N, C-alpha and C positions, 0 to 999 in steps of 0.2 A: 713408531712401531717398527720392529726389526723383521727381517725375513722369517726367522724361526718363530717369532711371536705370531706373525700373521698366519703362518701355516698351522701352528697349534690351535690358534683361535678359531680358524675355519673348521677344523675337524671337531673341535669341542662344541661348536655351535652350528654343525652341519645342517640342521633342520630349522634354524632360527631365521625366520623371514621378517620378524618385527624388529623395529629399531633402525639404527643407522650405522653405516660403515664408512670410515674415512678413506681418502684416496690411497694412503700407503697400504692399508689392509687389502684393498682390492688389487692394487698393482703388484704387491709382493706375492699374493696368491696366484695371480695371473702368470707371473714369472715362474712360480713353482709348477703350475700345470703345463705351461708351454715347454719349459726345460725338461720336466719329467717325461712328457710324451716324446720329446726329441731324443733324449738319452735312451729311453726304453726302446724306441724305434731303431736306433743305431745298434743297440745290443742284439735285438732280434734279427736285424739284417746281416750283421757281420759275424756275430758269435753263434747265433742259432740257425743261420741259413735261411732266413726269410720268415714270412708270416707276420701277422699283426695281432695275434691273440693277446699277448701281454699288454700291448698298447691299448687295445680295446678294453681290457679289464681295468687298467689304470684310469682310462677315461670314464668308465662307469663309476669307479670309486670316487672320483673327484667331481662328477656331474652335479650332484645335489649341493655339496658345499660351495661350488663355484656359482651355481644359480643363486643360492642364498646370499652370497656376498655381493653379487651383481644387483640383486633385488634391493638389498640394504643400502648399497652405494647410491642407487637412484633415489631412494627415500632420503638419503643424506642431502641430496641436491634439491629436495622438495618435490620430486616427481614420484608418481605412483610406481611401485616396484614392478608391477605386472607389465609395465611398458617394455621391459627387457625382453618379453616374449615376442613382441611384434617384429622387431628386426631379426631376432633369432629364428623365428618361423620363416621369414623371407629367405634367410641364408640357407636353412635346411632344405626348403622346397626347391630353391633355385640350384642348389648343389646337386640334389637328386636328379633334377631335369638335365643339368649340364653334364652330369656323369653319363646319362643315357645317350645324349647327343654326341658326346666325345667318343663313346664307344662306336657309334655309327661312323663318325669321321675316320677313326683309326681303321675300321673295317674296310672303308672305301679306299683309303690310301693303300692298304695292303691288298686291295682287289679281292677281298674275301668278305662279301656281304654277310652281315650278322642278321639272321632271321628274327632274332628277338629284339633287335634295336629298331626304334622308329625311323622312318625315312625322313630325311631333312629336306624339306621343300622351301620355297621362298618365304611363305608366312611363318613357318617354323624357325627359319633362320632369324627372323625379326624377333620372335618370341625368345629364342635362345639369347640373343644379344640384349634384349630388354631385361631378361632375368639376371644376366651377368651384371648389367648396370645396377639393377636393384640390389644385388648381393653386395657390390662394392659400396653403394650408397648406405645400405643398412650397416655394414661394417664401420663406415665412417661415422654414422650416427651413434653407434655404440661407443666408439672411441671418444667422440665429443662429449657424450653424456658422462662417461666415466672419468673424464679429465676435468670436469667442472668443479669449482671449489664447493666446499660444504656450505649449506645454507646457514648463515649465522644465527645463533640462538636456537631456542626450541622451535620445532615445527610439528606438524600433526603426527609425525612418526616417532617423535621422542626428543630428548635433549641432545644438544650438540655433543658429539662424542669426545672432542678434544677438551671440552670444558668439564664434562661429567664422565668420569671413568667408571665403567661397569665393573663390578666385583664378581 
């Protein structure tokens, strides 16, 4: 599967969570999403003077197609697709928490306490570090799952994609 075929396939099947997706389909679409957000972010920063509105719109547009291809990729390896939600939820929750803690740290460094930011005490520092560790671990789990070879032959999610071409 080529880059263009993978991107077209994902948008044509944006809401298709059944079946299986091979590694090239997932990784080509991953590249499209990553590169697209990067390029749009650069354009916003340097040509439009800042902001992230276009990047966020792009991310909303690709969210469901990306979730669907990740779901189908897990099913291709024989795992339930919903498992992609577990590490994803860990990443989202820890990123939100890390963002609020980072804001507190920056405010303290600048000696301008932020009244809306939580105070960072000893136990909260441990929680912050644990969540960062969970975030890294969850990211590694997702990479591991997505890099696994296809389960040979038919599985409970459908026929092997490289053997049976969907029309």
